[in-house]
C-alpha positions as CSV (number, residue, x, y, z in Angstrom):
1,M,66.0,127.5,133.3
2,Q,66.5,130.2,130.5
3,T,65.0,130.3,127.0
4,L,68.0,131.7,124.5
5,R,67.4,132.6,120.9
6,A,69.1,130.0,118.9
7,S,70.5,133.2,116.7
8,K,72.4,134.3,119.8
9,C,74.0,130.9,120.6
10,G,75.4,130.9,116.6
11,L,72.7,128.1,115.8
12,S,70.7,128.2,112.8
13,T,68.6,125.3,110.5
14,A,70.9,125.5,107.8
15,Q,73.8,124.2,109.8
16,L,71.4,121.0,110.1
17,P,71.1,118.1,107.9
18,S,67.7,116.9,106.1
19,S,68.0,113.9,108.4
20,I,67.5,115.3,111.7
21,L,65.0,117.9,110.9
22,D,62.6,115.2,109.2
23,V,62.8,113.6,112.6
24,I,61.9,116.5,114.2
25,D,59.5,117.6,111.8
26,A,57.7,113.9,112.0
27,L,57.3,113.9,115.8
28,T,56.2,117.6,116.3
29,K,53.7,116.7,113.4
30,A,52.2,113.5,115.3
31,G,51.9,116.1,118.5
32,Y,54.9,115.7,120.5
33,E,57.1,117.4,122.1
34,A,60.9,117.0,120.2
35,Y,64.7,118.5,120.8
36,I,68.0,118.5,119.2
37,V,70.0,117.6,122.5
38,G,73.8,116.0,123.7
39,G,77.0,116.8,121.3
40,G,75.7,118.1,118.2
41,V,74.3,121.3,119.7
42,R,77.6,121.8,121.9
43,D,79.6,121.5,118.6
44,L,77.6,123.9,116.7
45,M,78.0,126.6,119.3
46,L,81.9,125.9,119.5
47,G,82.3,126.4,115.8
48,L,82.9,122.2,115.1
49,N,81.5,120.2,112.6
50,P,79.2,117.3,114.3
51,K,79.7,113.7,113.6
52,D,75.8,112.9,114.0
53,F,72.6,114.4,116.0
54,D,70.7,113.0,118.8
55,A,66.7,113.6,119.1
56,V,64.7,113.7,122.7
57,T,61.1,113.5,123.0
58,N,58.4,113.3,125.2
59,A,57.0,109.8,122.8
60,T,58.0,106.7,124.2
61,P,60.2,104.4,121.9
62,S,57.2,102.4,121.1
63,Q,55.0,105.7,119.9
64,V,58.3,106.8,118.1
65,K,57.5,103.4,116.3
66,E,54.1,104.3,115.6
67,V,55.2,107.5,113.7
68,F,57.9,106.0,111.8
69,G,56.9,102.5,110.8
70,R,59.3,100.7,109.5
71,R,61.9,103.2,109.7
72,C,62.3,102.8,113.5
73,R,63.9,99.9,115.1
74,I,64.2,99.7,118.9
75,I,67.2,98.8,120.8
76,G,68.8,98.4,124.3
77,R,67.7,97.1,127.2
78,R,69.4,98.8,130.3
79,F,68.9,101.8,128.3
80,E,65.7,101.8,125.5
81,L,66.0,103.8,122.7
82,A,64.6,104.1,119.3
83,H,66.9,104.1,116.0
84,V,64.9,106.0,113.1
85,Y,66.4,105.7,109.3
86,S,66.1,109.2,107.4
87,G,67.6,108.3,103.8
88,R,71.0,106.7,105.0
89,E,71.2,108.6,107.8
90,L,70.6,107.3,111.3
91,I,69.2,109.2,114.1
92,E,68.9,108.3,117.7
93,V,65.8,109.3,119.5
94,A,65.5,108.9,122.8
95,T,62.8,109.5,125.3
96,F,62.6,112.0,128.4
97,R,63.8,110.0,131.4
98,A,62.9,110.3,135.1
99,P,64.8,109.1,138.1
100,P,63.9,105.0,138.7
101,K,61.2,104.7,140.9
102,K,62.9,101.6,142.7
103,A,67.0,101.6,141.8
104,V,68.2,98.6,140.1
105,T,72.0,98.9,140.6
106,S,75.0,97.0,141.4
107,A,76.8,97.0,144.7
108,A,79.3,99.7,143.3
109,G,76.1,101.8,143.0
110,M,76.2,101.4,139.2
111,I,72.4,101.8,137.5
112,L,71.8,98.7,135.8
113,R,68.4,99.5,134.0
114,D,67.0,102.9,133.2
115,N,63.4,102.7,131.5
116,N,61.3,105.2,133.4
117,W,59.9,108.1,131.1
118,G,59.6,111.6,132.7
119,T,59.3,114.9,131.9
120,I,62.3,117.3,130.1
121,E,63.2,119.0,133.5
122,Q,63.7,115.1,134.9
123,D,65.3,114.2,131.9
124,F,67.7,117.1,132.4
125,A,68.5,116.2,135.6
126,R,69.6,113.0,134.3
127,R,72.3,114.2,132.0
128,D,75.8,114.1,133.2
129,F,77.6,117.4,131.8
130,S,76.4,120.7,131.6
131,I,77.6,121.4,127.9
132,N,75.6,118.2,126.8
133,A,72.2,119.3,128.2
134,M,71.2,122.1,126.3
135,Y,67.7,121.2,124.3
136,Y,67.6,123.0,120.9
137,Q,64.1,123.6,118.9
138,P,65.2,124.5,115.4
139,R,61.6,125.2,114.0
140,K,60.8,127.5,117.1
141,G,64.6,129.1,116.9
142,I,65.1,128.4,121.0
143,V,67.3,126.8,123.2
144,L,66.7,125.5,126.6
145,D,69.4,126.1,129.1
146,F,68.6,124.5,132.8
147,C,72.0,125.1,134.0
148,N,74.1,127.9,132.5
149,A,75.4,125.8,130.3
150,Y,75.9,128.3,127.7
151,E,78.5,130.2,130.0
152,D,80.4,127.0,130.6
153,I,80.9,126.6,127.0
154,K,81.9,130.1,126.6
155,A,84.4,129.8,129.8
156,K,85.5,126.3,128.0
157,K,84.8,124.8,131.5
158,L,83.8,121.2,132.1
159,S,81.0,120.6,134.9
160,L,79.1,117.6,135.8
161,L,75.6,118.0,136.9
162,G,75.3,117.1,140.6
163,D,77.4,115.4,143.0
164,P,80.4,114.3,140.7
165,M,81.3,111.0,143.0
166,L,77.4,110.2,142.9
167,R,77.4,110.5,138.8
168,F,80.9,108.4,138.5
169,E,79.3,105.6,140.7
170,E,76.0,105.6,138.6
171,D,77.9,105.2,135.5
172,P,81.8,104.9,136.1
173,V,82.5,105.6,132.0
174,R,81.8,109.0,133.1
175,M,85.3,109.0,133.8
176,L,86.7,108.4,130.6
177,R,83.9,110.6,129.2
178,T,85.4,113.3,131.1
179,L,89.0,112.9,129.7
180,R,87.8,112.5,126.2
181,F,85.7,115.9,126.3
182,A,88.5,117.8,128.1
183,A,91.2,116.7,125.5
184,K,88.8,116.7,122.7
185,L,87.4,120.5,123.4
186,N,90.2,121.5,125.2
187,F,88.1,122.3,128.2
188,S,89.3,122.7,131.7
189,I,88.2,120.1,134.7
190,D,85.8,121.8,137.0
191,Q,87.8,121.4,140.4
192,S,84.7,119.4,141.9
193,I,85.4,116.6,139.7
194,L,89.2,116.7,140.2
195,D,88.8,116.4,143.9
196,V,87.0,113.1,143.7
197,F,88.9,111.7,140.9
198,T,91.5,109.6,142.5
199,P,93.1,106.2,141.7
200,E,90.0,104.3,144.3
201,T,87.5,106.2,141.9
202,A,89.1,104.6,138.9
203,Q,88.6,101.3,140.3
204,L,85.6,101.5,139.8
205,L,85.9,101.1,135.7
206,R,86.4,97.3,137.0
207,D,82.8,97.0,137.1
208,V,82.2,97.8,133.7
209,S,81.7,95.2,131.0
210,P,85.1,94.8,128.7
211,H,83.0,94.9,125.7
212,R,81.7,98.4,126.5
213,L,85.3,99.5,127.8
214,Y,86.4,98.5,124.0
215,D,83.8,100.5,122.8
216,E,84.9,103.3,124.8
217,S,88.6,102.8,124.0
218,Q,87.5,103.0,120.0
219,K,86.4,106.5,120.8
220,L,89.1,107.6,122.6
221,F,91.4,106.4,119.8
222,T,89.2,108.0,117.0
223,M,88.3,111.5,118.2
224,G,91.2,113.1,116.5
225,H,92.9,114.1,120.1
226,L,94.5,110.6,120.7
227,N,97.8,112.3,121.4
228,R,96.3,114.7,123.9
229,V,94.5,112.4,125.7
230,M,96.7,109.4,126.2
231,P,99.0,111.3,129.2
232,M,95.7,112.1,130.8
233,L,95.1,108.3,131.3
234,I,98.1,107.9,133.0
235,E,97.8,111.0,135.0
236,F,94.1,110.2,136.3
237,E,94.9,106.4,137.2
238,I,93.0,105.2,134.0
239,W,95.6,103.6,132.2
240,H,95.6,100.4,134.2
241,Q,92.0,100.0,133.9
242,L,92.3,99.8,130.1
243,F,95.6,97.8,128.9
244,A,96.6,94.9,130.9
245,D,100.3,94.1,130.9
246,I,101.3,98.0,129.0
247,Q,103.5,99.7,131.7
248,P,102.2,103.5,132.1
249,N,104.8,105.0,130.1
250,I,104.2,106.7,126.4
251,T,107.2,105.3,124.3
252,P,108.4,107.3,121.2
253,F,106.8,104.5,119.1
254,I,103.2,104.8,121.0
255,E,103.8,108.7,120.6
256,R,104.5,109.0,116.8
257,A,101.7,106.3,116.5
258,A,99.1,108.5,118.3
259,K,100.3,111.6,116.3
260,N,100.0,109.5,112.9
261,T,96.5,108.8,113.7
262,D,95.1,112.3,114.7
263,Q,96.8,113.6,111.4
264,R,95.2,111.0,109.4
265,I,91.9,111.8,110.8
266,S,92.5,115.6,110.8
267,I,92.9,115.0,106.7
268,G,89.8,113.0,106.3
269,K,91.3,109.9,106.0
270,T,90.1,106.6,107.5
271,I,91.7,104.4,110.5
272,N,91.4,100.9,112.1
273,P,91.6,101.8,115.5
274,A,92.5,98.1,116.1
275,F,95.9,99.3,114.7
276,F,96.7,101.4,117.8
277,Y,95.9,98.1,119.8
278,A,98.8,96.7,118.0
279,V,100.9,99.6,118.7
280,L,100.1,99.2,122.4
281,L,100.5,95.6,122.7
282,W,103.8,95.5,120.3
283,K,106.1,95.3,123.8
284,P,104.2,92.7,125.5
285,F,104.3,90.7,122.4
286,L,108.1,90.7,121.8
287,E,108.6,89.9,125.1
288,R,106.3,86.8,124.9
289,C,108.0,85.7,122.1
290,E,111.3,86.0,123.8
291,F,109.9,84.1,126.5
292,Y,108.9,81.5,124.4
293,A,112.2,81.7,122.2
294,K,114.5,81.1,125.4
295,K,112.4,77.7,125.8
296,G,113.5,76.3,122.2
297,V,110.1,76.7,120.5
298,V,110.1,77.1,117.0
299,A,110.1,81.2,116.0
300,A,107.0,80.9,113.9
301,E,105.3,78.8,116.6
302,A,106.7,81.5,119.5
303,R,105.1,84.2,117.5
304,A,101.7,82.3,117.3
305,Q,101.5,81.6,120.8
306,A,102.5,85.0,122.1
307,G,100.1,86.8,120.1
308,L,97.5,84.5,121.5
309,D,98.8,84.7,125.0
310,V,99.1,89.0,125.2
311,L,95.2,89.1,123.2
312,K,93.9,86.9,125.7
313,R,95.3,89.0,128.7
314,Q,93.9,92.0,127.2
315,A,90.7,90.8,127.1
316,T,90.7,90.7,131.0
317,R,90.4,94.7,130.7
318,T,88.9,95.4,127.0
319,V,87.2,92.6,125.2
320,I,88.8,93.0,121.4
321,P,86.6,91.6,118.8
322,R,87.6,88.5,117.1
323,F,88.3,90.3,113.6
324,A,90.2,93.1,115.4
325,E,92.4,90.5,116.8
326,T,93.0,88.4,113.5
327,F,94.1,92.2,112.0
328,I,96.5,93.0,114.9
329,R,97.9,89.1,115.1
330,E,98.4,89.6,111.3
331,V,100.2,92.9,111.6
332,W,102.8,91.5,113.9
333,E,103.4,88.7,111.3
334,M,104.3,91.0,108.6
335,Q,106.9,92.6,110.7
336,T,108.9,89.3,110.3
337,R,108.3,89.3,106.8
338,L,108.9,92.5,105.9
339,L,112.1,92.8,107.6
340,N,113.7,89.7,105.6
341,P,111.9,88.9,102.4
342,K,112.7,86.5,100.1
343,P,113.6,88.1,96.6
344,Q,110.9,86.0,94.7
345,Q,108.1,86.7,97.4
346,I,108.9,90.7,97.2
347,E,106.3,91.6,94.8
348,A,103.7,89.3,96.0
349,L,104.3,90.4,99.2
350,S,103.4,94.2,98.4
351,G,100.3,92.8,97.2
352,H,99.5,91.4,100.5
353,A,96.2,92.5,101.7
354,R,97.9,93.2,105.0
355,F,100.9,95.1,103.6
356,R,99.7,98.1,104.0
357,A,98.9,98.0,107.9
358,G,102.2,95.8,108.1
359,F,104.3,98.4,106.3
360,D,102.9,101.6,108.4
361,F,103.8,99.9,111.2
362,L,106.9,99.2,110.6
363,L,107.9,102.7,109.2
364,L,106.6,104.2,112.3
365,R,108.8,101.7,114.4
366,E,111.7,102.9,112.1
367,K,111.2,106.6,112.7
368,S,110.7,106.0,116.1
369,G,114.2,105.1,116.5
370,D,113.8,101.0,116.4
371,Q,117.1,100.0,115.3
372,T,115.8,96.4,114.5
373,T,114.2,97.4,111.5
374,Q,117.7,97.6,109.8
375,G,116.4,100.6,107.5
376,M,113.4,98.1,105.7
377,G,111.0,100.6,106.4
378,V,112.7,103.2,104.2
379,W,113.2,100.7,101.8
380,W,110.1,99.7,101.3
381,D,108.8,103.0,101.2
382,T,111.1,103.8,98.0
383,Y,110.2,100.4,96.3
384,Q,106.6,101.3,96.2
385,T,107.5,104.5,94.1
386,L,109.4,102.7,91.4
387,S,108.3,101.9,88.3
388,T,107.9,98.0,86.9
389,D,111.2,97.9,85.6
390,E,113.0,99.6,88.3
391,K,111.3,97.5,91.4
392,E,113.0,94.7,89.2
393,R,116.5,96.1,89.1
394,A,115.4,96.8,93.2
395,I,115.1,93.1,93.7
396,A,118.0,92.0,91.6
397,D,120.3,94.3,94.2
398,Y,118.8,92.7,96.9
399,N,119.0,89.3,95.9
400,R,122.8,89.9,95.5
401,Q,123.4,91.6,99.0
402,R,121.6,88.6,100.6
403,A,123.8,86.1,98.5
404,K,126.8,88.2,99.2
405,G,126.1,88.1,102.9
406,R,125.3,84.2,103.1
407,R,128.9,83.7,101.3
408,K,130.6,86.1,103.6
409,G,128.8,85.8,106.8
410,A,128.4,89.1,107.4
411,T,125.9,90.8,109.5
412,Q,123.2,92.7,108.2
413,E,124.9,95.9,109.5
414,D,127.9,94.8,107.0
415,I,125.5,94.9,103.9
416,K,124.7,98.0,102.1
417,P,121.5,99.2,103.5
418,L,119.0,98.6,100.8
419,H,117.2,102.1,101.0
420,Q,120.3,103.5,99.6
421,V,119.8,102.3,96.2
422,Q,119.1,105.5,94.2
423,Q,116.2,106.0,91.9
424,A,118.7,108.0,89.4
425,E,120.8,104.7,89.1
426,I,118.1,102.5,87.9
427,E,117.5,102.9,84.3
428,P,114.4,101.4,82.5
429,L,114.7,98.1,81.0
430,V,112.3,98.5,78.4
431,N,112.0,102.1,76.5
432,E,108.8,101.1,75.2
433,P,106.0,98.7,75.4
434,E,106.4,95.2,73.9
435,P,103.8,94.3,71.1
436,R,101.4,91.8,72.3
437,S,100.6,90.0,69.1
438,R,102.9,87.5,67.5
439,R,102.6,88.9,64.4
440,A,103.6,91.9,65.8
441,R,106.5,90.6,67.7
442,K,107.9,89.0,64.7
443,A,107.6,92.1,62.5
444,K,109.5,93.9,65.4
445,Q,112.0,91.2,65.2
446,Q,112.9,91.5,61.5
447,A,112.9,95.0,61.5
448,D,115.7,95.2,64.1
449,F,117.5,92.4,62.5
450,K,117.6,94.8,59.2
451,A,118.2,98.0,61.4
452,Q,121.6,95.8,63.0
453,A,122.6,94.9,59.1
454,V,122.0,98.6,58.2
455,N,124.3,99.9,61.1
456,G,127.3,97.1,60.2
457,G,125.9,94.4,62.7
458,N,126.0,90.7,62.4
459,D,125.6,90.3,58.5
460,Q,125.5,86.3,59.1
461,I,121.9,86.9,60.0
462,T,119.7,89.0,57.8
463,A,116.0,89.2,57.5
464,D,116.4,86.3,54.7
465,H,118.1,84.2,56.9
466,P,116.4,80.7,57.2
467,I,115.8,80.8,60.8
468,L,113.8,83.6,60.2
469,K,111.7,82.0,57.7
470,R,110.8,78.9,59.5
471,K,107.7,77.2,59.4
472,R,105.6,75.0,61.7
473,V,105.7,71.5,60.5
474,K,102.1,70.4,59.7
475,R,102.1,66.7,61.5
476,D,100.0,64.2,60.1
477,L,97.6,63.2,62.9
478,S,96.2,59.8,60.9
479,T,99.5,58.0,62.3
480,V,99.1,59.3,65.6
481,I,97.6,57.0,68.0
482,F,95.1,58.1,70.7
483,G,94.8,56.3,74.2
484,P,96.7,53.8,75.8
485,T,99.5,52.1,73.8
486,Q,100.4,48.5,73.8
């Protein structure tokens, strides 16, 4: 074990948020050891911006609860942790772990329960990757390095602590973490890991809960390097352990969606991880729709049943939550509605809650070479940039084209593509706002007639014409019979 100066590793308290310092200071003041550990320390040393920070201490979860009171909540059964709230931030506080006195494992060797407290040296030996095993004490300005992790970080090498095969058997999810860290950090994988990372080893993921695999898949989708990790899932035989009916082939549609997801994350935009599941499962969904269509099932019912079938089959690998399943099915259903919308429903459709996700999906399909979109992705893209009057003109043009296609029995390819309507050809229908009040509208109408008379317009209707002077006739309500009549 070597003790490094924090400044040598490029670390300082100025880089840390007040929330993690608050937790470290409170535990230290109560007489406990406390360190920052894991990905937060690693990312700071690499010059990256950590998503969060984790703390580790020799205080048990119940003792952490005593220190922070109502700000602390103890969670977990297999791996008990303390969640401490500091303002709006959540800090995860773990206790030093020791090897289990009596191993509680599955038949394949996966640890099922792990709540034996120990020392910092024992805790280090339990961690998976060397680059995640550096303990940073910000107030003392030191970093404890038990395994030359600092050298691995400088060499950009990903190494497991201990026997790789044993570590994978203890927790098969470490295989996914290996690929995720290698893709995210652009690190090389140590040869000792590659030697045991076989298709047979990948089968260990079948012992992991589908709920946990879904959580891990979300981490893959949202780390910002999805396009880099997708080929690695195929190369290391992980693909079939995560996706049920999806062929291990990165289509242009999947590749473009992965790049688009990474770009959105890089500029700070939010993403819905379920959207990428909709992309991955799109082809199986179409195949299932075709299956029901051949049986003579009505199109709407075929789509509904196909969506249920595909998501149920995927649940054998990763259990997608109900709200995410609903989102995926709505995105698929929007494809039909956006592809051939009724003119009178276009405006309402553009305000639909799932319009944006459905449109993004359609445009990605079109840009990846899907000819079945018939140019509607670009049409909807243009439509959203138009003013209100230009939208009315575009809808009218679309309606005429549909009518022309029905009369002549033309195919969709025979009709002029909607996105070819140039914005320059569309003139605003109204150049000035229409008056809101009745009095203002009447005054404007009289002024228009006067202008027509002055300019040689219709001289038979002037501002003095009786039609402009008509008044509402007051009715004598005393002669009106209210209620049922005889």
